[in-house]
C-alpha positions as CSV (number, residue, x, y, z in Angstrom):
1,M,0.4,0.0,0.3
2,T,1.3,3.5,-0.4
3,Q,0.2,6.4,1.2
4,G,-3.1,7.7,1.8
5,G,-4.6,4.9,-0.2
6,T,-2.5,6.8,-3.8
7,A,-2.3,4.2,-6.2
8,P,1.0,2.9,-7.7
9,I,1.7,3.8,-10.9
10,I,3.5,1.0,-11.8
11,A,4.0,-2.8,-10.7
12,T,5.4,-5.6,-10.8
13,T,5.8,-9.0,-9.8
14,N,8.7,-11.0,-10.8
15,L,9.3,-9.4,-14.5
16,R,12.0,-11.1,-16.9
17,K,12.6,-10.0,-19.9
18,Q,15.0,-12.2,-21.9
19,F,16.1,-12.1,-25.2
20,G,17.1,-15.5,-26.8
21,R,20.4,-16.1,-24.1
22,Q,20.4,-12.8,-22.4
23,T,18.3,-11.1,-19.6
24,A,17.9,-7.8,-19.3
25,L,15.0,-7.9,-16.9
26,N,15.8,-10.2,-13.5
27,D,12.5,-10.9,-11.3
28,V,11.6,-6.8,-11.6
29,S,9.4,-6.6,-8.3
30,L,8.4,-2.8,-7.9
31,T,5.6,-0.5,-6.7
32,V,6.5,2.9,-7.4
33,S,4.2,6.0,-6.4
34,P,3.3,8.9,-8.4
35,G,5.2,11.5,-8.8
36,A,8.9,12.0,-10.0
37,I,10.9,9.6,-10.7
38,G,14.8,9.3,-11.4
39,L,15.5,5.6,-13.3
40,L,19.2,5.1,-13.1
41,G,21.5,2.7,-14.3
42,P,24.5,2.4,-17.2
43,N,23.9,2.2,-20.0
44,G,22.7,-1.5,-21.0
45,A,21.4,-1.9,-17.7
46,G,18.1,-2.5,-18.3
47,K,16.1,1.0,-18.1
48,S,14.7,1.7,-21.5
49,T,13.8,-2.8,-21.6
50,F,11.5,-1.7,-18.8
51,I,10.1,1.1,-20.1
52,K,9.4,-0.4,-23.4
53,C,8.2,-3.1,-21.1
54,L,5.4,-1.2,-20.0
55,L,4.5,0.4,-22.9
56,Q,4.6,-3.4,-24.7
57,L,6.9,-2.3,-27.2
58,Q,9.1,-5.0,-26.4
59,P,6.4,-8.2,-25.0
60,I,7.2,-9.8,-21.3
61,T,9.2,-13.1,-21.3
62,S,7.8,-14.4,-17.9
63,G,6.5,-12.0,-14.7
64,S,3.9,-9.1,-14.4
65,A,3.0,-5.7,-14.3
66,K,0.3,-3.1,-13.7
67,L,0.4,0.9,-15.4
68,L,-1.8,2.7,-13.9
69,G,-3.6,0.0,-12.4
70,R,-4.5,-1.8,-15.9
71,E,-3.0,-5.3,-16.7
72,V,0.0,-4.7,-18.8
73,G,-0.3,-7.1,-22.1
74,R,-4.4,-7.2,-21.5
75,E,-4.9,-3.6,-21.9
76,G,-3.6,-2.0,-23.3
77,R,-5.0,0.3,-25.2
78,E,-6.6,2.1,-22.3
79,I,-3.0,2.5,-21.4
80,R,-1.3,4.0,-24.2
81,K,-4.1,6.6,-24.1
82,R,-2.8,7.8,-20.4
83,V,1.0,7.4,-21.4
84,G,2.9,9.5,-22.9
85,Y,6.4,8.5,-23.8
86,T,10.0,9.9,-25.5
87,P,12.4,7.3,-26.7
88,E,15.4,7.8,-26.7
89,Q,16.3,8.0,-30.2
90,D,14.2,10.4,-33.0
91,C,10.7,9.1,-33.4
92,H,9.6,11.7,-36.1
93,I,8.4,11.1,-39.5
94,P,10.3,12.5,-42.2
95,G,8.8,15.4,-44.5
96,M,6.5,15.8,-41.8
97,V,6.2,19.8,-40.3
98,G,6.8,19.7,-36.9
99,C,2.9,21.5,-36.0
100,E,1.3,18.5,-38.4
101,Y,3.6,15.9,-36.2
102,V,2.3,17.1,-32.8
103,T,-1.0,17.5,-34.1
104,Y,-0.6,13.6,-36.1
105,C,0.0,12.5,-32.3
106,A,-2.4,13.7,-30.2
107,Q,-5.3,12.7,-33.3
108,M,-3.6,9.0,-32.5
109,S,-4.1,9.5,-29.2
110,G,-8.0,9.8,-30.5
111,L,-8.7,13.9,-29.9
112,P,-10.8,14.7,-33.0
113,F,-8.8,17.1,-35.6
114,E,-9.7,20.3,-34.8
115,A,-9.5,20.1,-30.6
116,A,-6.0,18.1,-31.8
117,R,-4.3,20.5,-33.6
118,Q,-5.7,23.3,-30.8
119,R,-3.8,21.5,-28.4
120,A,-0.4,20.5,-30.9
121,H,-0.2,24.4,-30.4
122,E,-0.7,24.9,-26.8
123,M,1.8,22.2,-26.0
124,L,4.5,23.6,-28.8
125,D,3.9,27.2,-26.6
126,F,4.5,25.2,-23.9
127,V,7.9,23.7,-25.2
128,G,9.0,27.0,-26.4
129,M,8.7,26.4,-29.8
130,G,7.8,29.4,-31.7
131,Q,8.1,29.7,-36.3
132,E,10.0,26.2,-36.2
133,R,6.9,24.3,-35.8
134,Y,6.1,25.4,-38.7
135,R,9.2,24.1,-40.4
136,K,9.4,20.1,-41.5
137,V,11.3,18.3,-38.9
138,D,14.1,16.6,-40.4
139,T,15.8,20.8,-40.5
140,Y,15.7,20.6,-36.7
141,S,18.7,21.1,-34.3
142,T,19.1,18.5,-31.8
143,G,17.1,20.9,-29.0
144,M,14.0,21.0,-31.2
145,K,13.5,17.6,-31.4
146,Q,14.0,16.7,-28.3
147,R,11.0,20.0,-26.9
148,M,9.0,18.4,-29.8
149,K,9.5,14.7,-28.6
150,L,8.2,16.1,-25.0
151,A,5.3,18.3,-26.9
152,Q,4.2,14.7,-28.6
153,A,4.4,12.8,-25.1
154,I,2.1,15.3,-23.2
155,V,-0.2,16.8,-26.1
156,H,-3.7,14.0,-25.1
157,D,-2.9,15.2,-21.5
158,P,-1.4,12.5,-19.7
159,E,-1.4,11.5,-15.7
160,V,2.4,9.8,-16.8
161,V,5.3,9.9,-18.7
162,F,7.9,8.0,-19.9
163,L,11.4,10.3,-20.8
164,D,14.0,8.4,-21.7
165,E,17.5,10.4,-21.8
166,P,15.5,13.4,-23.1
167,T,18.6,15.2,-22.6
168,N,21.0,13.5,-24.7
169,G,23.0,15.7,-26.9
170,L,22.0,18.8,-25.7
171,D,24.5,21.9,-24.9
172,P,24.1,22.9,-21.2
173,K,21.8,25.5,-21.3
174,G,20.0,22.9,-24.1
175,Q,20.0,20.5,-21.1
176,A,18.7,23.8,-18.3
177,Q,15.8,24.4,-20.6
178,I,14.4,21.0,-21.2
179,L,14.5,20.1,-17.3
180,D,12.7,23.4,-16.4
181,L,9.9,21.7,-18.5
182,I,10.1,18.2,-17.4
183,Q,9.8,19.9,-13.7
184,K,6.1,21.6,-13.8
185,L,5.1,18.4,-15.5
186,W,5.0,16.7,-11.7
187,R,5.2,20.0,-9.9
188,V,2.6,22.3,-11.8
189,H,1.0,20.0,-13.8
190,G,0.6,17.0,-11.9
191,I,1.8,14.5,-14.7
192,S,3.8,12.0,-13.4
193,V,7.5,11.5,-14.3
194,I,9.6,8.8,-15.0
195,L,13.0,10.0,-16.3
196,S,15.6,7.5,-17.9
197,S,18.9,8.9,-17.1
198,H,22.7,7.7,-16.8
199,L,23.1,11.3,-15.8
200,L,23.0,11.9,-12.1
201,H,22.9,16.2,-12.0
202,D,19.7,15.5,-14.4
203,V,17.7,13.3,-11.8
204,D,19.2,15.2,-8.6
205,R,17.6,18.0,-10.5
206,I,14.6,17.0,-11.2
207,C,13.3,13.8,-8.8
208,E,12.0,12.9,-5.7
209,Q,12.4,9.0,-5.6
210,I,15.1,7.2,-7.1
211,I,15.4,3.3,-8.6
212,I,18.5,2.1,-9.6
213,I,19.2,-0.4,-12.2
214,G,22.2,-3.1,-12.3
215,S,22.5,-5.7,-15.0
216,G,18.8,-5.6,-15.3
217,K,18.0,-5.7,-11.3
218,V,16.3,-3.1,-8.7
219,L,19.9,-2.4,-7.0
220,V,18.1,0.9,-4.9
221,H,14.3,2.1,-5.0
222,D,13.7,5.0,-2.0
223,A,13.4,8.8,-1.9
224,L,15.8,10.7,-2.7
225,K,15.5,12.7,0.1
226,N,16.2,9.4,2.7
227,L,18.9,8.5,0.3
228,K,20.8,11.8,1.1
229,A,20.5,11.7,4.3
230,R,21.6,8.3,4.7
231,R,25.2,9.9,3.3
232,A,25.0,13.1,4.9
233,G,27.7,12.5,7.6
234,A,30.5,10.9,5.3
235,A,33.5,13.1,5.1
236,E,36.9,12.0,3.4
237,V,39.5,12.6,6.3
238,V,43.4,13.2,4.9
239,V,45.8,13.0,7.2
240,P,50.0,12.4,6.6
241,N,49.9,10.0,8.7
242,R,48.8,7.6,11.7
243,H,45.6,6.6,9.5
244,K,45.0,3.3,12.2
245,E,45.2,5.6,15.3
246,L,42.7,8.2,13.2
247,M,40.6,4.9,12.3
248,T,40.2,3.3,15.4
249,A,39.4,6.9,16.9
250,F,36.2,7.1,14.8
251,R,35.1,4.1,15.3
252,A,35.7,4.3,19.3
253,R,32.8,6.6,18.6
254,G,30.5,4.0,16.4
255,W,31.1,6.0,13.1
256,E,31.7,3.8,10.4
257,T,34.8,3.9,9.0
258,R,37.5,2.7,5.7
259,M,40.6,3.3,3.9
260,Q,40.5,4.5,0.2
261,T,42.4,3.0,-2.3
262,N,43.2,6.5,-2.7
263,G,44.8,6.8,1.0
264,H,42.1,9.3,2.2
265,I,39.9,7.8,5.4
266,K,36.5,7.4,4.4
267,V,34.0,8.0,7.8
268,D,30.2,8.3,8.2
269,H,30.4,10.8,11.1
270,R,26.2,11.4,11.2
271,S,26.4,14.8,11.6
272,E,25.3,18.0,9.7
273,D,28.6,19.2,9.9
274,V,32.3,18.1,10.6
275,D,33.1,19.8,13.7
276,S,32.3,16.0,15.0
277,I,35.5,14.7,13.0
278,I,37.4,18.1,13.9
279,E,36.9,17.1,17.8
280,V,38.3,14.1,17.0
281,L,41.5,15.1,15.8
282,R,42.3,17.9,18.3
283,E,41.5,14.6,20.8
284,I,44.5,13.0,19.6
285,K,46.9,15.9,18.6
286,L,46.5,14.9,15.2
287,S,46.4,17.8,11.8
288,P,44.6,16.9,9.2
289,L,45.6,18.1,5.8
290,E,42.3,18.3,4.2
291,I,38.8,17.0,5.1
292,I,36.6,16.7,1.8
293,P,32.9,16.6,2.8
294,S,30.7,14.0,0.9
295,P,30.2,16.5,-2.4
296,N,27.0,14.4,-3.7
297,A,25.7,11.8,-2.0
298,L,23.1,10.7,-5.4
299,E,26.4,9.5,-7.1
300,E,27.6,7.9,-3.8
301,M,25.1,5.9,-3.7
302,F,24.6,5.1,-7.2
303,V,29.0,3.6,-7.1
304,Q,27.8,1.6,-3.7
305,A,24.9,0.2,-5.8
306,L,26.7,-1.2,-8.5
307,R,29.6,-2.0,-6.6
308,G,26.8,-4.1,-5.0
309,D,28.1,-2.6,-1.5
310,N,25.8,-3.7,1.6
311,D,24.6,-0.2,2.9
312,V,22.6,0.0,-0.2
313,Q,21.8,-3.4,-1.9
314,P,17.7,-3.5,-2.9
315,R,15.7,-2.0,-1.4
316,M,12.0,-1.9,-2.3
317,D,10.1,0.7,-0.4
318,T,6.5,0.9,-1.4
319,N,6.2,4.1,0.4
320,A,9.3,5.8,-1.5
321,H,7.5,9.5,-1.6
322,E,7.3,10.1,1.4
């Protein structure tokens, strides 16, 4: 059950997808609440395959899945009316003008022509496309194509939209603009977003929930604030000598401590600042060369999950939005 009886947007049980002998998804079981959800993983982890299985673009090998409460594989037509999708690759029809293409997508979703055309122009306004909408899509820059893909994904007012690497190929300014638009979908318009990406910065900026997939398995599913809280007290301490003595002093306080390959001491001091670390250093009269607070909790969690560290092993939290 999700908090307050909110129905999950995704629910899978032992979802498995194989391509011949290769297992792309390995018994994925998830319950995902509405919101802005980051689907993280390295290239080839199974992110795109997971999305395609939910949208019936790839058949499921075994297990079950529901999207917006509908059974995937049985209620595909009803699901597609309520879901938007931007694939990683270009999806336009060669030779079509931008506004014609988005209008066509709206018609494919069931809107009559006049309503589809009006809605298409509204969504092209939303994504910031001006007169470019009257040009052929073939002539668009990468940024324009990404904007158009977003417009076609939301033209029929879906309840959830799947975005597969939506900032690929964009410069930093273009990335920021697309992310601003995506952020509004959930925060302003209440459309749940599944953002599939290997770019941690994109996910960190927009998402409230995080799902980390590696080698076809779900490694972590939790609220982003929970993940950050678990890493907030981490820091690296650089000292010229007496490493073992300092690690012993840290462990005497119950702090998790380990030596890293770069010679730094990694310590989870479980506090909001490094004052407690400085206090220990003073007690043993040791001057540090440097104390480096954890700069990116999500990056640490991501790396540790893929590496298989025990403290981030599979957590399927059905209340991850809390």
